[in-house]
ROVEXLUM-720156 format. One line per 5 residues: number of its first residue (from 1); their letters; for each residue x, y, z of C-alpha. Coordinates in steps of 0.001 Angstrom, whole numbers, plus 500000, padded with zeros to 6 digits. Example, Ala and Ser with C-alpha at 12.3 -4.5 7.8 and 13.67 -1.06 7.14 Angstrom:
<sites>
1) AS) 512300/495500/507800; 513670/498940/507140
</sites>
This chain:
<sites>
1) MQNEL) 500000/500000/500000; 501173/503557/499264; 500724/504766/502858; 503200/502134/504034; 506171/503498/502065
6) KILLV) 509377/504407/503856; 510521/507687/502315; 513768/509620/502584; 513629/513360/501849; 516893/515228/501309
11) EDDLY) 516312/519006/501277; 518545/521777/502689; 515907/524542/502828; 514034/523957/506083; 510788/525627/504938
16) TQSVS) 510710/523620/501684; 511627/520522/503687; 508675/521065/506023; 506194/521616/503175; 507540/518641/501176
21) KRILS) 507482/516383/504217; 503817/517225/504824; 502918/516447/501179; 504910/513213/501112; 503554/511970/504426
26) RYGKV) 500331/510824/502785; 502390/508149/500998; 504093/506838/504124; 506609/507597/506856; 509057/510364/505916
31) EAAST) 512522/510939/507358; 514383/514086/506375; 518022/515097/506011; 519402/518526/505158; 523025/517592/504338
36) KEEAQ) 524817/514949/502301; 526357/513503/505455; 522990/513156/507213; 521530/511454/504140; 524485/509050/503893
41) GLLKS) 524042/508115/507539; 520330/507389/507100; 520879/505365/503911; 523494/503223/505623; 521559/502651/508839
46) KTFDV) 517974/502308/507571; 516053/500962/504586; 513909/503176/502362; 511560/502492/499481; 511828/505888/497784
51) AFLDL) 514309/508741/498176; 513515/512299/497053; 516829/514065/496543; 517537/517767/496173; 520686/518301/494088
56) NLHGK) 521900/521645/495374; 522729/521178/499044; 524156/524291/500684; 525557/525569/497410; 527070/522273/496188
61) LDGIN) 525641/519673/493807; 526105/516949/496437; 522721/515423/495629; 524122/513802/492488; 526569/511808/494627
66) LIKLT) 523640/510485/496661; 521881/508946/493636; 524177/505923/493358; 524272/505435/497131; 520465/505432/497083
71) QDSKA) 520447/502785/494350; 523005/500671/496219; 520711/500700/499237; 517876/499332/497005; 515841/502543/497252
76) YPVVV) 514168/504254/494283; 515967/507589/493637; 513908/510600/492526; 515530/514001/491976; 513558/517042/493132
81) SGETD) 515412/520157/492076; 515214/523668/490723; 518154/522936/488391; 517088/523163/484729; 520516/522916/483116
86) RSIIQ) 520405/520125/480491; 523825/518763/481449; 522790/518429/485110; 519529/516683/484212; 521409/514335/481871
91) KSLQT) 524052/513509/484479; 521374/512841/487099; 519492/510416/484857; 522691/508717/483677; 523783/508288/487286
96) GAKDY) 520574/506383/488018; 517766/508798/488900; 514434/507193/488008; 512567/510509/487815; 513461/514205/487714
101) LLKPF) 510926/516615/489219; 511230/520377/489041; 510317/522400/492126; 507669/523066/493154; 505995/519676/492635
106) DDHKL) 502287/519007/493022; 500116/516022/493982; 499546/515014/490370; 503282/514725/489648; 503876/512839/492885
111) DSVIA) 501079/510389/492130; 502765/509709/488789; 506160/509132/490447; 504729/506775/493068; 502830/504849/490377
116) RYFLN) 506085/504380/488451; 507794/503227/491644; 505223/500473/492150; 505464/499497/488481; 509259/499327/488805
121) KKELN) 508939/497231/491959; 506561/494850/490208; 508984/494507/487283; 511901/493802/489635; 509874/491116/491413
126) LLHKI) 508987/489553/488072; 512624/489646/486940; 513644/487932/490170; 511042/485218/489599; 512126/484795/485969
131) RKGFV) 515826/484519/486829; 515042/482074/489579; 513025/479917/487185; 515545/479992/484311; 519168/479474/485313
136) TRNER) 521543/481747/483382; 524502/484029/483966; 524727/484954/480310; 523922/488635/479767; 522426/488113/476298
141) QASEL) 520132/485377/477564; 519157/487375/480659; 518309/490342/478427; 516061/488162/476263; 514256/486782/479306
146) SKIVN) 513734/490254/480748; 511372/490930/477832; 508803/488795/479639; 507995/491632/482063; 506537/493633/479150
151) LSISD) 504116/490937/478015; 501260/492135/480180; 500908/495454/478340; 499487/493791/475220; 497746/490637/474053
156) KPIFI) 499998/490055/471040; 501216/486568/470061; 504414/485229/471642; 506995/483124/469816; 509773/481213/471605
161) DGETG) 512671/480124/469420; 515395/477732/470515; 517060/474403/469902; 515886/471188/471515; 516491/471223/475246
166) TGKRV) 517094/474974/475637; 514087/475416/477936; 511253/476653/475702; 508625/474932/477821; 510185/476356/481002
171) VAHLI) 509923/479857/479527; 506331/479238/478438; 505352/478383/482002; 507273/481387/483352; 505201/483546/481003
176) KETLG) 502046/481838/482226; 502962/482636/485862; 504050/486181/485021; 500749/486948/483314; 498758/485147/486001
181) CENFI) 496994/483126/483317; 494515/480645/484796; 493284/479261/481455; 496444/477843/479867; 496105/475205/477156
186) EVNCS) 499332/473422/476242; 499704/471113/473279; 502588/469608/471304; 501662/469874/467625; 503989/467013/466649
191) QFIGD) 501706/464556/468488; 498895/465048/465973; 498510/462626/463075; 497210/463759/459687; 493665/465171/459641
196) TTRSE) 493264/464941/463423; 495216/468206/463737; 492340/470312/462430; 489829/468524/464634; 491971/468980/467741
201) LFGHK) 492446/472709/467225; 489066/473724/465792; 486777/470922/467016; 484282/468944/464945; 480631/468050/464617
206) AGSFT) 479390/464501/465111; 479401/462568/461851; 481756/464961/460066; 484216/462125/459422; 484709/458454/460281
211) GANND) 485116/458095/464024; 483544/461470/464849; 480763/459989/466976; 480225/463079/469138; 480673/466827/468938
216) KIGLL) 484163/467899/469993; 485185/471304/471389; 488462/472449/469844; 491474/473653/471815; 491148/477177/470427
221) QKAHE) 487636/477398/471863; 488815/476029/475211; 491495/478741/475281; 488887/481553/475296; 490200/484483/477407
226) GIIFL) 493379/482505/478032; 496547/481338/476304; 497065/478405/473974; 500670/477238/473803; 501425/475464/470533
231) DEIHA) 504768/473742/471042; 506571/472516/467898; 504239/474624/465765; 506317/473813/462684; 504644/470368/462655
236) LPLEV) 501256/471824/461643; 500162/470892/458085; 500041/473824/455641; 496230/473746/455408; 495918/473936/459187
241) QRLLL) 498443/476793/459162; 496144/478663/456758; 493101/478103/458973; 495043/479077/462095; 496127/482349/460470
246) KALEE) 492524/483167/459653; 491431/482315/463208; 494181/484531/464620; 493158/487490/462499; 489403/487169/463005
251) KVFYP) 489166/485257/466319; 486475/483247/464569; 486704/479741/463103; 484559/476789/462025; 484687/473291/463543
256) VGSNI) 485111/470451/461047; 481728/469689/459456; 480047/472855/460750; 478996/476110/459078; 478318/477836/462397
261) PVKSD) 481184/480152/463421; 482778/479836/466844; 484223/482916/468536; 487159/482652/470895; 489281/485461/472317
266) FRIMS) 492525/483530/472774; 496167/484559/472913; 498609/482314/471089; 502061/481376/472286; 504144/479088/470094
271) ATCED) 507583/477526/469978; 509784/475478/467703; 513170/473797/467800; 513451/473978/464009; 514977/476751/461906
276) IHSLI) 511709/478441/461010; 513300/480682/458370; 514642/477652/456502; 511205/476014/456655; 509698/479180/455188
281) AQGKF) 512322/479183/452430; 511428/475560/451662; 507706/476331/451556; 506999/474169/454593; 505823/477008/456834
286) REDLF) 503713/480013/455890; 505608/483288/456034; 502424/485257/456755; 501610/482988/459696; 505099/483396/461122
291) ARIST) 504799/487174/460837; 501534/486962/462780; 502715/484649/465581; 506110/486290/466151; 504988/489801/467139
296) FQINL) 506757/489254/470443; 509779/486959/470113; 512071/485409/472726; 515226/483663/471530; 516869/481013/473681
301) LPLRE) 520589/480497/473165; 522080/477003/472949; 524283/476000/475867; 527405/476021/473675; 526957/479806/473345
306) RPEDV) 526684/480321/477100; 529337/478053/478669; 529213/480100/481877; 525808/478470/482521; 527023/474857/482475
311) MPLFD) 528119/474534/486103; 525294/476735/487501; 522871/474320/485791; 524564/471326/487395; 524454/473140/490755
316) HFISK) 520761/473889/490214; 519833/470261/489524; 522119/468983/492301; 520378/471318/494777; 517134/469471/494090
321) QPFQM) 518592/466173/495314; 517970/465033/498918; 521705/464345/499360; 524978/466165/498776; 526882/465743/495503
326) LVTDE) 530182/467285/494473; 531799/467697/491042; 535601/467855/491273; 537499/470738/489677; 538961/468408/487035
331) AQEIL) 535501/467114/486129; 534147/470666/485970; 536745/471643/483373; 535683/468756/481150; 531995/469550/481530
336) KSYSW) 532534/473233/480732; 534471/472337/477567; 531750/470129/476092; 529353/471590/473491; 526140/470032/474954
341) PRNTR) 524267/469458/471659; 521058/468528/473528; 521502/471529/475813; 519961/471626/479298; 518156/468347/478743
346) EVQDL) 521499/466593/478298; 522816/468133/481534; 519768/466860/483388; 520024/463386/481855; 523691/463062/482831
351) LENWV) 523009/464111/486415; 520100/461671/486710; 522392/458925/485466; 524876/459704/488248; 522089/459742/490822
356) VNGHR) 520631/456393/489680; 524065/454783/489798; 524713/456074/493318; 527565/458447/492445; 528074/461323/494865
361) LITPE) 531638/462466/494093; 531865/463177/490373; 535365/462641/488977; 536508/462664/485314; 536257/458847/485205
366) LIPAR) 532480/459082/485725; 531991/461368/482721; 530991/459458/479555; 533701/459052/476924; 531646/460932/474325
371) IRENR) 531841/464022/476531; 535516/463609/477435; 536505/463052/473805; 534388/465817/472344; 536181/468632/474065
376) PSENK) 536775/471299/471390; 540324/471678/470182; 541609/475081/469084; 543448/473661/466084; 540728/471288/464866
381) MFSQH) 537633/472141/462853; 535951/468778/463486; 535375/467012/466783; 535226/463281/467447; 531452/463631/467178
386) HIDLV) 531776/464665/463517; 534068/461732/462797; 531469/459389/464322; 528802/460892/462050; 530962/460290/458973
391) EDLGL) 531323/456686/460061; 527559/456319/460590; 526311/458226/457522; 529106/457824/455028; 531170/460727/453718
396) KDFIS) 528757/461706/450912; 525678/461965/453150; 527661/463680/455910; 528903/466376/453508; 525349/466818/452178
401) HFKKE) 523903/467222/455714; 526778/469455/456799; 526382/471739/453774; 522609/472026/454273; 522929/472769/458002
406) LIQEF) 525612/475367/457315; 523355/477085/454770; 520443/477029/457234; 522560/478684/459917; 523682/481414/457506
411) VKRNH) 520082/482118/456477; 519086/482257/460157; 521987/484573/461010; 520815/486915/458244; 517258/487040/459609
416) GSIRQ) 515830/484693/456980; 517233/486588/453987; 518461/484082/451395; 519820/486912/449245; 521931/488324/452083
421) AAKKL) 523182/484868/453104; 524115/484098/449495; 526073/487336/449263; 528141/486499/452347; 528740/482933/451185
426) GIAPS) 529667/484053/447680; 527081/481856/445946; 523861/482449/444011; 520544/482696/445922; 519165/479964/443649
431) TISEL) 521911/477632/444877; 520790/478159/448483; 517159/477488/447548; 518163/474262/445792; 520240/473103/448767
436) LSAK) 517456/473872/451249; 514805/472078/449230; 516991/469001/448633; 515956/465925/450605
</sites>
C-alpha cells in the first residue's frame, strides 16, 4: 500500500523541507536530512523504498553523489530540484535517477512518480522470479528473458525460438505465471497425426468424418480468454496453418463439418526447435503465419553459446537432490568444455544417470567418453562427434547434411534473407534454395 512506504527526503531549505514532508507523508513515513552527510548516515543505517533528493545542498551539487548510494541501498531515487541545466539533468538520469521533478511539485506529479515506483517494483519482482526459474549468467540470455515483464501490456502473440532442450517449455510456464493466466492450454503439435490436427484445434461436429461419433470442442475454443501454447508449431500441416492464420486474424473459426462460426478470444504462444526461416524458404511454413505469431519473440541460446551456465545448471539440479553431491574441479573443466548438443536436457540426463548409479563424488572417470573426447580443440575444425557421424552416415551423406545445416545457419543469422546469406557465402541465391529444398 502507498501509505506504508518508507521515504527519505533530502532538502537543505528547512521551509521547503517542512512543506515537502507534509505532502509526502500521505504516501508513508518520511525521514528528512538537510546535508549529504545526514543522508548518507540514514541510507546506511535504515532501509527506504523511495528517496527524494535535492541536488543543490548548501551551494554544492552533492545530491548527484547520493543517487548511486540510494540505488546501492535498494531505494528508488527521485531528483527534486530547481536545476534546469540540460547537462545536470542528463548527468542525474545517467547516474541512476528514476525521475526528475522540478520544484515546486504538486500532487499530480507525485502520484505519477509513486505509480512508476510500484510498476518498477513489480517489474523487479517479476525479473527475480524469471531469473530464479531459468538458470543463466549469460547477459544476452538474461536480456532476452527480461522481455517477459513487458508481456502484460498487450495481448499480442508470443513466439519462443530455441534448439531442443534449451528450455522453451520452462519459459512458456514462466510467462504463464508472470501473466497470472489461469486458462492455459498446452499442446505439442507434433503429436497430431494427419487430419486429426484440424479437429483437435478447431473441434468437429458429430458425423463429420469416420470416428467422429460426438461433437468435439476444439482447443482454440477452450482457450477463450486465456493462452494456447502450441509447442513445435512447425509440425502443423500447411492447410491447418492457413486456417490458424485466419482464426488469429478474426478470432472466429469453424469446427470440422460445421457452418456455424465459433468465437474465441485467445492469445497464442508458440515455439519450435526447428529453423523456422529455413522452413519458410522451403515452403513448409507460411511466412504470413510466422509474421503473425512472432509479434513478440524470445530467443533462447544454445548451451554452447553460454558456457558460463554449464556449472550453475549442474548446481541447480544437484540442489534438488535430497543428498549432497560434488563435482571435482577436474571434472568441471571437462563439463565446461563440452558443446552440449542437447543443451539443458542433456545436463539433466547426465546428472540423473549419476544419481541412479549412486555416484556422489563426480570425477573425470564418471563422465561418459563421448563428453571427454568431444572437448573442442583450438586447432581442429571437426570434433570426434563429427568423425562418428561420417562413420555412421558415410562421407557423401555427411557432407550433404553438413552443407545444408551450414546454409540454414547462415540464412538464420541473416534474419531469413536468402539473398543476404548468398552474398556472404559468395554463391547464388538459387543455389541456396536448391540446397534447402533438397531431401
